[in-house]
C-alpha positions as CSV (number, residue, x, y, z in Angstrom):
1,X,22.6,4.0,-23.9
2,X,23.7,4.9,-20.4
3,X,27.1,3.7,-19.3
4,X,28.0,1.1,-16.6
5,X,25.1,-1.2,-17.3
6,X,25.8,-4.7,-15.9
7,X,26.2,-7.7,-18.3
8,X,22.9,-9.1,-16.9
9,X,21.0,-6.2,-18.5
10,X,22.3,-6.9,-22.0
11,X,21.4,-10.5,-21.7
12,X,17.9,-9.5,-20.5
13,X,17.6,-7.1,-23.4
14,X,18.3,-10.0,-25.8
15,X,15.7,-12.2,-24.1
16,X,13.2,-9.3,-24.4
17,X,13.8,-9.1,-28.2
18,X,13.0,-12.8,-28.5
19,X,10.0,-12.8,-26.1
20,X,6.7,-13.8,-27.8
21,X,4.1,-13.0,-25.2
22,X,3.3,-9.8,-23.2
23,X,3.5,-11.9,-20.0
24,X,7.1,-12.9,-20.9
25,X,8.0,-9.4,-21.9
26,X,6.5,-8.0,-18.6
27,X,8.6,-10.4,-16.5
28,X,11.8,-9.6,-18.4
29,X,11.2,-5.9,-18.1
30,X,10.7,-6.2,-14.3
31,X,14.1,-8.0,-14.2
32,X,15.7,-5.4,-16.4
33,X,14.6,-2.6,-14.1
34,X,15.8,-4.5,-11.0
35,X,19.4,-4.8,-12.4
36,X,19.8,-1.2,-13.7
37,X,21.9,0.8,-11.2
38,X,20.4,4.1,-10.0
39,X,22.4,7.1,-11.0
40,X,22.0,10.2,-13.2
41,X,23.2,8.3,-16.3
42,X,20.5,5.7,-16.1
43,X,17.6,8.0,-15.1
44,X,16.1,8.2,-18.6
45,X,16.4,4.4,-19.2
46,X,14.7,3.6,-15.8
47,X,11.9,6.0,-16.7
48,X,11.4,4.4,-20.1
49,X,11.4,0.9,-18.5
50,X,8.8,2.0,-15.9
51,X,6.6,3.4,-18.7
52,X,7.0,0.1,-20.6
53,X,6.0,-1.8,-17.4
54,X,2.8,0.2,-17.1
55,X,1.7,-0.5,-20.7
56,X,2.6,-4.2,-20.4
57,X,0.7,-4.6,-17.2
58,X,-2.4,-3.1,-18.8
59,X,-2.0,-5.4,-21.8
60,X,-1.5,-8.5,-19.6
61,X,-4.6,-7.6,-17.5
62,X,-6.7,-7.1,-20.6
63,X,-5.7,-10.4,-22.0
64,X,-6.3,-12.2,-18.8
65,X,-9.9,-10.8,-18.5
66,X,-10.5,-11.9,-22.1
67,X,-9.5,-15.5,-21.5
68,X,-12.3,-17.9,-20.8
69,X,-12.3,-20.5,-18.1
70,X,-9.9,-18.6,-15.8
71,X,-12.5,-18.3,-13.0
72,X,-13.9,-15.1,-11.5
73,X,-11.8,-12.4,-9.8
74,X,-12.2,-12.4,-6.1
75,X,-13.6,-9.4,-4.2
76,X,-14.1,-9.1,-0.5
77,X,-16.7,-6.5,0.6
78,X,-15.1,-4.0,3.0
79,X,-16.5,-4.0,6.5
80,X,-15.5,-2.1,9.6
81,X,-13.2,0.9,9.7
82,X,-10.5,-0.5,7.4
83,X,-9.5,-3.6,5.4
84,X,-6.1,-5.2,5.8
85,X,-4.7,-7.9,3.5
86,X,-2.6,-10.6,5.1
87,X,0.0,-11.6,2.5
88,X,2.8,-14.0,2.7
89,X,4.5,-17.2,1.5
90,X,3.1,-20.7,2.1
91,X,3.1,-21.9,5.8
92,X,4.1,-18.5,7.2
93,X,1.2,-18.8,9.7
94,X,-1.4,-16.4,8.2
95,X,-4.3,-18.7,9.0
96,X,-3.2,-19.2,12.6
97,X,-2.8,-15.4,13.0
98,X,-6.3,-14.9,11.5
99,X,-7.8,-17.4,13.9
100,X,-6.1,-15.8,16.9
101,X,-7.3,-12.3,16.1
102,X,-10.7,-12.7,14.5
103,X,-13.9,-14.8,14.4
104,X,-12.8,-16.4,11.2
105,X,-12.1,-20.2,11.0
106,X,-9.7,-20.8,8.1
107,X,-8.3,-24.3,7.7
108,X,-5.0,-24.6,9.5
109,X,-2.6,-27.5,8.5
110,X,1.1,-28.2,8.7
111,X,1.4,-28.3,4.9
112,X,1.5,-25.4,2.5
113,X,-1.3,-24.0,0.2
114,X,-4.2,-24.8,2.6
115,X,-5.8,-21.5,1.8
116,X,-7.4,-21.5,-1.7
117,X,-9.4,-18.3,-1.6
118,X,-9.4,-15.1,0.4
119,X,-10.7,-15.6,4.0
120,X,-12.0,-12.5,5.9
121,X,-12.4,-12.0,9.7
122,X,-13.1,-9.0,12.0
123,X,-10.6,-7.9,14.6
124,X,-11.6,-5.4,17.4
125,X,-9.1,-3.0,18.7
126,X,-9.8,0.2,20.7
127,X,-13.5,-0.1,20.0
128,X,-12.8,-0.2,16.3
129,X,-13.6,-3.1,14.0
130,X,-10.8,-3.9,11.5
131,X,-11.3,-6.4,8.7
132,X,-8.4,-8.8,8.1
133,X,-8.4,-10.8,4.8
134,X,-6.0,-13.7,4.4
135,X,-4.8,-14.0,0.8
136,X,-3.7,-17.4,-0.6
137,X,0.0,-18.1,-0.4
138,X,2.2,-15.8,-2.5
139,X,5.2,-17.2,-4.4
140,X,7.3,-16.1,-7.3
141,X,5.1,-15.7,-10.4
142,X,1.9,-15.5,-8.2
143,X,0.6,-12.2,-9.6
144,X,0.9,-13.1,-13.3
145,X,-0.2,-16.7,-12.6
146,X,-3.0,-18.3,-10.7
147,X,-2.8,-15.6,-8.1
148,X,-4.0,-12.9,-10.6
149,X,-7.6,-13.5,-9.4
150,X,-6.6,-12.3,-5.9
151,X,-4.6,-9.2,-6.9
152,X,-7.8,-7.1,-6.6
153,X,-8.1,-8.0,-2.9
154,X,-4.6,-6.7,-2.2
155,X,-5.1,-3.6,-4.4
156,X,-8.4,-2.6,-2.7
157,X,-7.2,-3.1,0.8
158,X,-6.3,-0.1,3.0
159,X,-3.1,-1.7,4.2
160,X,-0.9,-4.7,3.5
161,X,0.5,-6.9,6.3
162,X,3.3,-9.2,5.1
163,X,3.6,-12.3,7.2
164,X,6.9,-14.2,7.1
165,X,8.3,-17.2,8.9
166,X,11.3,-16.4,11.1
167,X,12.4,-20.1,11.1
168,X,12.7,-20.3,7.3
169,X,14.9,-17.5,5.7
170,X,12.6,-14.5,6.2
171,X,14.7,-12.3,4.0
172,X,14.1,-14.5,1.0
173,X,10.4,-14.6,1.8
174,X,10.1,-10.9,2.1
175,X,12.0,-10.3,-1.2
176,X,9.6,-12.6,-3.0
177,X,6.5,-10.9,-1.6
178,X,7.8,-7.4,-2.3
179,X,8.6,-8.5,-5.8
180,X,5.1,-9.7,-6.4
181,X,3.5,-6.6,-4.8
182,X,5.7,-4.5,-7.2
183,X,4.4,-6.7,-10.1
184,X,0.8,-5.9,-8.9
185,X,1.7,-2.1,-9.0
186,X,1.5,-1.8,-5.2
187,X,3.8,0.5,-3.3
188,X,4.2,0.3,0.4
189,X,4.8,3.3,2.7
190,X,5.6,5.6,-0.2
191,X,3.9,8.7,-1.4
192,X,2.8,9.4,-5.0
193,X,5.4,11.5,-6.8
194,X,4.9,15.3,-6.5
195,X,3.8,15.8,-10.1
196,X,0.3,15.8,-11.8
197,X,-0.2,15.3,-15.5
198,X,-3.5,16.3,-17.2
199,X,-3.9,15.4,-20.8
200,X,-5.5,18.0,-23.1
201,X,-6.6,18.0,-26.8
202,X,-4.2,20.7,-28.1
203,X,-1.6,23.1,-26.9
204,X,1.5,20.9,-26.6
205,X,3.2,20.1,-23.4
206,X,3.2,22.9,-20.7
207,X,5.3,22.4,-17.6
208,X,4.3,24.5,-14.6
209,X,6.9,24.8,-11.8
210,X,9.8,23.5,-13.9
211,X,12.3,25.1,-11.6
212,X,11.5,22.3,-9.1
213,X,12.6,19.6,-11.5
214,X,15.8,17.7,-10.8
215,X,16.2,17.1,-14.6
216,X,16.0,19.1,-17.8
217,X,12.4,20.2,-18.7
218,X,13.1,19.3,-22.3
219,X,13.9,15.7,-21.2
220,X,10.5,15.5,-19.6
221,X,8.8,16.8,-22.7
222,X,10.7,14.3,-24.9
223,X,9.8,11.5,-22.5
224,X,6.1,12.3,-22.6
225,X,6.1,12.5,-26.4
226,X,7.9,9.1,-26.5
227,X,5.1,7.8,-24.2
228,X,2.5,8.9,-26.6
229,X,1.5,12.1,-24.8
230,X,1.7,15.2,-27.0
231,X,-0.5,17.8,-25.3
232,X,-0.7,18.0,-21.5
233,X,-0.3,20.3,-18.5
234,X,2.4,19.0,-16.1
235,X,2.4,20.6,-12.7
236,X,5.5,20.0,-10.6
237,X,4.3,20.1,-7.0
238,X,7.5,19.6,-5.0
239,X,11.3,20.0,-5.3
240,X,13.5,17.3,-6.7
241,X,11.0,15.6,-9.2
242,X,12.9,13.2,-11.5
243,X,12.2,11.7,-14.8
244,X,11.3,8.4,-12.9
245,X,8.8,10.3,-10.9
246,X,7.1,11.5,-14.1
247,X,7.0,7.9,-15.3
248,X,5.3,6.8,-12.1
249,X,2.8,9.7,-12.3
250,X,1.8,8.4,-15.8
251,X,1.1,4.9,-14.4
252,X,-2.5,5.2,-13.2
253,X,-2.5,1.6,-11.9
254,X,-0.1,2.2,-9.0
255,X,-1.7,1.9,-5.6
256,X,0.0,3.4,-2.6
257,X,-0.6,1.4,0.6
258,X,0.5,1.5,4.2
259,X,2.3,-1.7,5.2
260,X,4.2,-3.6,7.8
261,X,5.9,-7.0,8.3
262,X,4.8,-9.5,10.9
263,X,7.7,-11.8,11.7
264,X,5.9,-15.0,12.9
265,X,7.1,-18.1,14.7
266,X,9.4,-16.0,17.0
267,X,9.2,-18.8,19.6
268,X,11.2,-21.2,17.3
269,X,15.0,-21.8,18.1
270,X,17.4,-19.4,16.4
271,X,14.8,-16.9,15.4
272,X,16.3,-14.0,17.3
273,X,19.2,-14.0,14.9
274,X,16.8,-14.3,11.9
275,X,14.8,-11.3,13.2
276,X,17.9,-9.1,13.4
277,X,19.0,-10.2,9.9
278,X,15.6,-9.3,8.6
279,X,15.6,-5.8,10.2
280,X,19.2,-5.1,8.9
281,X,18.3,-6.2,5.4
282,X,15.2,-3.9,5.4
283,X,17.3,-0.9,6.6
284,X,20.1,-1.6,4.1
285,X,18.2,-2.6,1.0
286,X,14.9,-0.8,1.0
287,X,14.4,2.9,0.1
288,X,11.3,3.2,2.3
289,X,10.5,2.4,5.9
290,X,8.9,-1.0,6.6
291,X,8.2,-1.7,10.3
292,X,8.7,-5.2,11.6
293,X,6.8,-6.8,14.5
294,X,8.0,-10.1,15.9
295,X,5.1,-12.4,17.1
296,X,4.2,-16.0,17.7
297,X,0.7,-16.6,16.4
298,X,0.7,-20.1,17.7
299,X,1.4,-19.0,21.3
300,X,-0.3,-15.6,21.0
301,X,2.9,-13.8,21.9
302,X,3.2,-10.0,21.2
303,X,-0.1,-9.8,19.4
304,X,-1.0,-6.6,21.3
305,X,2.1,-4.9,19.9
306,X,1.0,-6.1,16.4
307,X,-2.5,-4.6,16.8
308,X,-1.0,-1.3,17.9
309,X,1.4,-1.1,15.0
310,X,-1.3,-2.0,12.6
311,X,-3.7,0.6,14.0
312,X,-1.0,3.2,13.7
313,X,-0.2,2.2,10.1
314,X,-3.9,2.7,9.1
315,X,-3.5,6.4,9.9
316,X,-7.0,6.6,11.5
317,X,-8.5,8.1,14.7
318,X,-11.4,7.3,16.9
319,X,-13.7,10.1,17.9
320,X,-16.5,9.6,20.5
321,X,-19.5,11.9,20.3
322,X,-21.8,12.9,23.2
323,X,-24.8,14.9,23.9
324,X,-24.7,17.8,26.5
325,X,-24.8,16.1,29.9
326,X,-24.6,12.7,28.4
327,X,-22.0,9.9,28.1
328,X,-19.7,9.2,25.2
329,X,-21.3,7.0,22.6
330,X,-20.0,3.7,21.2
331,X,-18.9,2.8,18.6
332,X,-16.7,5.8,17.9
333,X,-16.7,7.6,14.6
334,X,-13.6,6.6,12.6
335,X,-11.9,9.3,10.6
336,X,-8.6,9.8,8.7
337,X,-5.8,11.3,10.9
338,X,-5.8,15.1,10.6
339,X,-9.6,15.3,10.4
340,X,-11.4,18.4,11.9
341,X,-14.5,19.0,13.8
342,X,-16.2,19.9,10.6
343,X,-15.1,16.6,9.1
344,X,-16.7,14.8,12.0
345,X,-20.0,16.7,11.6
346,X,-20.1,15.9,7.9
347,X,-19.4,12.2,8.6
348,X,-22.5,12.2,10.8
349,X,-24.8,14.3,8.5
350,X,-24.2,17.0,5.9
351,X,-26.9,19.3,7.5
352,X,-25.1,19.0,10.8
353,X,-21.9,20.2,9.2
354,X,-23.7,23.1,7.5
355,X,-25.4,24.3,10.7
356,X,-22.4,23.7,13.0
357,X,-21.7,26.6,15.3
358,X,-19.0,25.2,17.7
359,X,-17.9,22.1,19.6
360,X,-16.7,21.2,23.0
361,X,-13.8,18.7,23.1
362,X,-12.3,16.4,25.8
363,X,-9.0,14.8,25.0
364,X,-5.5,15.2,23.7
365,X,-6.3,17.8,21.1
366,X,-7.3,20.5,23.6
367,X,-5.4,22.2,26.5
368,X,-8.3,21.6,28.9
369,X,-11.3,19.3,28.9
370,X,-14.5,20.7,27.7
371,X,-12.7,23.5,25.7
372,X,-14.8,25.3,23.1
373,X,-13.4,25.0,19.6
374,X,-14.3,25.9,16.0
375,X,-15.0,23.8,13.0
376,X,-11.4,23.9,11.9
377,X,-10.1,22.3,15.1
378,X,-8.0,19.2,14.3
379,X,-9.0,16.2,16.4
380,X,-6.8,13.5,18.0
381,X,-7.3,9.8,18.6
382,X,-9.7,9.2,21.4
383,X,-11.2,12.7,21.6
384,X,-14.7,13.1,22.9
385,X,-16.7,15.7,21.1
386,X,-20.0,17.5,21.8
387,X,-21.3,19.2,18.6
388,X,-23.5,22.3,18.8
389,X,-25.5,23.4,15.8
390,X,-28.3,25.9,15.0
C-alpha cells in the first residue's frame, strides 16, 4: 500500500468493502480516486482504481439496460457540420442561450428543471451549420441516476459546452459538471494516452518501445495480468507513458471531446469577480486547458465571441469549391483541420480523388492567389479551391 494516503481514503476503502451494489461501489471508487494524491508512490494504486472504475461502469451500464421501465435512451440525430452538447446545472441559462442562437424554442422559465429531454437547434456561423443540443440539467448523481438516459447524447457529441451561472457560485457548478462528465467517461481537451494495447490469443505480453515508459515494464505486465489480460502486444507511442496511461488505454469507454465553459449572466452585479475566480480556479486546479467565455444570453452580449471560440474548439475548416471561371459555391465543404486537397476531393467523390491531377487555391494556405498545388497540400479555413482531374 502506498504511503501518505489521507484518512479519507481509508474510510472510503471500508465503505467500499461494505457496499452492496455496483452503483454504490462505482461512486465510492470515484471518490477514492479523487482523494489519492498524485506521486510516484501512488501510481500503481491509481492505475488499479481506474481499471476498477472501467469495469464497474460497464457493469452498471449493463444492469441499467436490463432493468425494465426505465424509459428509452435518448439519441439526437446529428445534423450540420458538428454537434455540440450544452451541459450545465439547473437555471444556468442553457435554454435562453439556445433560443438566442438557434431556431429552437425550448421552454424558458425562472425555475429549475424546465428541460426534461434533449432539445436540438441549428446555429449558423461562417456559412456553417452547427447543431446545439441542450441536455437536461446536470446535478450530482445525474449520470448514474435519471440522467443516465441522456449520457449517450453527451458521449456522441463532437464537443461539450458547459454553461454556468456567474451569479451563483460558478466554481461549484463547474466542479459538479466535470465530476459527472468524468463519471460518464468523458475527457475534455485531453488526448488519448500514447499507448495501444492489442489482445492476442497466445504469446504472453510483449511491450514494444518500452524505453519510452516512465515506469518499470514489469510493472506494466503485472498490471495487465491483474486486469485479466495475459497475452497482448503493447505499443508505447510517446515518451513518458505511465501506469495510469496504460489503465486509461484499457478503458474503451473513454470519449475524448473538445470543450469550453460559457460563463452566463455576466450582466448581473458582482459577476466580474466571479468570472475571475472561475478562471483562477481552472488554471490552478485543472490539468488541462478549459477556455472560458463570459456572456449574457438574456441580453445577447458577447455571443459572437462565444461562436468564434466554439468554432475554433471544433477543429474544423470551411473550404469553398469553384469551377474554372466560376464563383465560389455555398455551402462550403467542412473538413477536419489539417485536411489536404486530396481529402477535399475524396469528400466530394472517390472517383474525383482517384483522378485528381492538381488544384488551384485562393486563400491563407498559399503564398499567392490561384497558386497551383498538389494533392498533399494542406488547406486552411476559408480557402477557395478549384479541382482539376482527368
